[in-house]
C-alpha positions in Angstrom: 73.7 -103.1 -18.1 76.5 -101.6 -19.7 76.7 -102.9 -23.7 79.8 -103.2 -25.6 80.6 -101.6 -28.8 80.6 -104.1 -31.3 82.3 -104.1 -35.3 80.2 -107.9 -36.3 80.7 -109.9 -40.0 77.6 -109.9 -41.8 79.3 -111.6 -43.9 77.2 -113.8 -46.4 73.2 -113.5 -46.1 73.3 -117.2 -45.7 74.0 -116.6 -42.0 70.3 -116.3 -41.6 69.4 -120.0 -42.2 73.1 -121.9 -42.5 74.4 -123.7 -39.0 77.6 -122.5 -39.2 80.7 -121.2 -35.7 80.2 -118.3 -36.7 76.2 -118.5 -36.4 76.7 -120.2 -33.1 79.6 -117.6 -32.1 76.3 -114.9 -32.7 73.9 -116.4 -30.4 76.7 -117.3 -27.6 77.5 -113.3 -27.8 74.0 -112.3 -27.4 73.7 -114.5 -24.3 77.4 -113.2 -22.9 75.9 -109.7 -23.4 72.6 -109.7 -22.2 69.9 -107.9 -24.1 70.1 -104.4 -24.7 67.3 -101.4 -24.2 68.2 -101.1 -27.2 70.8 -101.8 -31.1 72.5 -98.8 -32.6 74.0 -100.4 -35.7 75.3 -98.8 -38.8 75.1 -101.0 -41.6 77.1 -101.3 -44.7 74.2 -101.8 -47.0 73.0 -98.6 -46.7 75.0 -95.6 -48.0 74.4 -91.8 -48.2 76.2 -89.1 -48.6 75.3 -87.7 -44.4 74.7 -90.2 -41.7 71.1 -90.6 -41.5 69.4 -92.4 -39.1 66.1 -94.8 -39.2 63.6 -92.7 -37.3 60.3 -93.9 -36.6 58.7 -96.1 -34.0 57.2 -99.0 -36.3 57.4 -102.3 -37.1 60.4 -102.6 -40.5 60.1 -104.4 -43.6 62.9 -107.0 -43.7 64.8 -105.4 -47.0 65.8 -108.7 -48.7 69.1 -106.8 -50.7 70.1 -109.3 -52.5 69.0 -112.2 -55.5 69.8 -115.9 -56.2 69.5 -117.5 -52.3 67.0 -120.5 -51.7 63.7 -119.6 -50.8 64.1 -120.4 -47.3 66.4 -117.6 -46.4 63.5 -114.9 -47.7 61.0 -116.7 -46.2 63.0 -114.9 -42.6 61.8 -111.6 -41.1 62.6 -109.5 -38.8 60.0 -107.0 -37.3 62.0 -105.1 -34.9 60.9 -102.0 -34.1 62.7 -98.5 -34.3 62.7 -96.0 -31.9 62.5 -92.6 -32.5 64.0 -91.3 -29.4 66.9 -93.6 -29.8 67.1 -91.7 -32.9 66.9 -88.3 -31.3 69.4 -88.9 -28.9 71.9 -90.2 -32.0 71.0 -87.1 -34.1 71.4 -84.4 -31.1 75.3 -86.4 -29.7 76.1 -86.1 -33.6 75.6 -82.4 -34.5 76.5 -82.0 -30.8 79.6 -83.2 -32.2 79.5 -80.7 -35.7 78.9 -84.3 -37.1 75.5 -83.2 -39.9 72.9 -86.3 -39.0 70.1 -87.0 -41.6 66.9 -88.7 -40.4 65.2 -91.6 -42.8 61.3 -92.5 -41.9 60.2 -95.9 -44.0 63.3 -97.5 -44.8 63.3 -101.1 -43.9 66.5 -103.6 -42.5 68.7 -104.5 -44.8 70.9 -107.8 -44.5 73.6 -106.3 -43.2 71.2 -105.2 -39.5 69.0 -108.3 -39.9 71.1 -111.2 -40.6 73.2 -110.5 -37.6 70.4 -109.6 -35.4 68.4 -112.7 -36.4 71.3 -114.5 -34.9 71.6 -112.8 -32.2 68.1 -111.6 -31.2 66.2 -113.6 -32.8 62.9 -113.2 -31.0 62.7 -108.7 -32.4 61.7 -107.8 -29.2 65.0 -105.4 -29.8 64.0 -102.1 -30.4 67.1 -101.0 -33.5 68.2 -97.7 -34.9 69.8 -98.0 -38.0 72.4 -95.9 -38.9 73.9 -95.4 -43.2 78.0 -95.1 -43.6 79.3 -93.4 -46.1 82.9 -94.8 -47.3 84.8 -91.7 -48.5 84.9 -90.4 -45.5 88.7 -90.6 -44.0 89.1 -92.9 -41.5 89.8 -90.3 -38.8 85.8 -89.2 -39.3 85.0 -91.9 -39.0 86.3 -93.3 -35.5 84.6 -89.5 -35.1 81.0 -90.4 -36.0 81.6 -93.3 -32.9 83.3 -91.2 -31.0 80.2 -89.4 -31.0 78.1 -91.4 -29.3 80.3 -92.8 -26.6 79.1 -93.9 -23.6 75.4 -94.7 -25.1 76.6 -98.7 -23.7 76.7 -96.7 -20.1 72.3 -96.5 -20.7 72.4 -99.8 -22.0 72.5 -99.0 -25.7 74.7 -101.5 -28.0 76.6 -100.0 -30.7 77.1 -102.6 -33.8 79.3 -102.1 -36.3 78.1 -104.6 -39.1 80.6 -104.7 -41.7 83.1 -107.0 -43.3 87.2 -106.4 -43.0 87.9 -108.4 -45.5 85.2 -108.4 -48.1 85.9 -108.8 -52.0 83.8 -110.9 -54.1 85.7 -111.1 -57.2 89.2 -113.1 -55.5 86.6 -114.8 -53.0 87.3 -119.1 -53.3 83.7 -121.3 -53.2 84.4 -124.2 -51.5 87.5 -123.4 -50.1 87.7 -124.1 -46.4 91.3 -122.9 -45.1 92.1 -119.3 -45.4 94.3 -117.1 -47.9 97.6 -116.4 -46.1 97.4 -113.2 -47.6 93.4 -112.6 -46.4 94.9 -113.5 -43.1 97.8 -111.3 -42.5 95.8 -108.4 -43.3 93.9 -108.9 -40.3 96.6 -109.8 -38.4 98.2 -105.9 -39.1 94.3 -104.4 -38.1 94.2 -106.6 -35.0 98.1 -105.3 -34.1 97.0 -102.1 -34.3 93.6 -102.6 -32.9 95.0 -103.9 -29.8 97.9 -101.4 -29.3 95.2 -98.7 -30.2 98.1 -97.0 -33.1 95.1 -95.0 -34.4 97.6 -93.1 -37.0 98.7 -96.5 -38.6 95.0 -97.6 -38.4 93.6 -94.0 -40.4 96.4 -94.9 -42.8 95.9 -98.6 -43.3 95.0 -98.3 -47.3 99.4 -97.3 -47.5 100.8 -99.4 -44.7 98.5 -102.6 -44.3 99.2 -105.1 -46.3 97.1 -105.8 -49.2 94.8 -103.3 -48.1 93.7 -102.9 -51.5 92.6 -106.9 -52.4 91.0 -106.3 -48.7 89.4 -103.5 -49.1 88.4 -103.0 -52.7 86.1 -100.7 -51.4 85.3 -99.6 -48.2 81.3 -99.5 -47.1 82.0 -102.8 -45.4 85.8 -101.8 -43.9 84.3 -98.2 -42.6 82.1 -99.7 -39.7 85.1 -101.3 -37.9 86.0 -97.3 -36.9 82.7 -95.8 -36.0 82.9 -99.3 -33.7 86.5 -98.4 -32.5 85.2 -94.7 -31.9 82.1 -96.2 -30.1 84.0 -98.2 -27.2 85.8 -97.7 -24.4 88.8 -95.4 -25.1 89.8 -96.9 -21.2 89.9 -100.1 -22.5 91.6 -103.1 -24.6 89.9 -104.1 -27.5 89.4 -107.4 -27.8 89.1 -109.9 -31.3 86.2 -112.2 -29.7 86.2 -114.3 -33.3 88.0 -115.4 -36.0 87.2 -117.7 -39.1 87.7 -117.3 -42.9 84.7 -118.5 -45.5 85.9 -119.2 -49.2 88.5 -118.5 -48.4 89.1 -115.0 -48.0 85.5 -113.0 -46.8 86.1 -112.4 -42.7 84.4 -113.2 -39.7 86.7 -111.3 -37.5 84.9 -110.1 -34.9 86.4 -107.4 -32.2 84.8 -105.7 -29.1 86.1 -102.4 -27.8 
């Protein structure tokens, strides 16, 4: 079964236990695309200078890399196994493209990975390969990392970039249920240029996109977007598959590439 490349927002860790329209969407999305053979997920919550790949067949530890949430959230487990064979494949693809790749044999799944996957494949019965990001690498190189993995979907491997397009926790509006216009404007700009594959402008988002500094004060949550885009089918038209906002500014924009 052919799999797409996806950028998915992971938002708050409460995604795992709160029943929201976005949580419902993730469950429906998994039903629509089917069960992959393996999931390769780039997470905003794992940063390394070089692209680092989880390379183990063991069951992952569930990492609670956050604090101050209800006890119920800390009881959630996502005991997926890794896949050293797919990790080897990813490393081979990156190396062949001239992109350095490192291995990690011990790290568990952080909430950039397991909150999404818990909603999509709650049985944790799909092997997962988790991969780090480097927010200091420019967008064109992020895109190239994804492009090195292009075609994995033909073998039933689902590539996910897990992050958030508008992610500025200093200016969220707690309790607000309507989005701030500037946050919507940033996503509108992003979607228009993505659908039209205007890569040159997208790679210059910091200077061209409206309110870019407010939307992306630091790039760790944004760069998975370029990776997922690069991994997608270059002949396909990218498709926004969900848009909603939490706390006025936190975007749940998700895109299929």
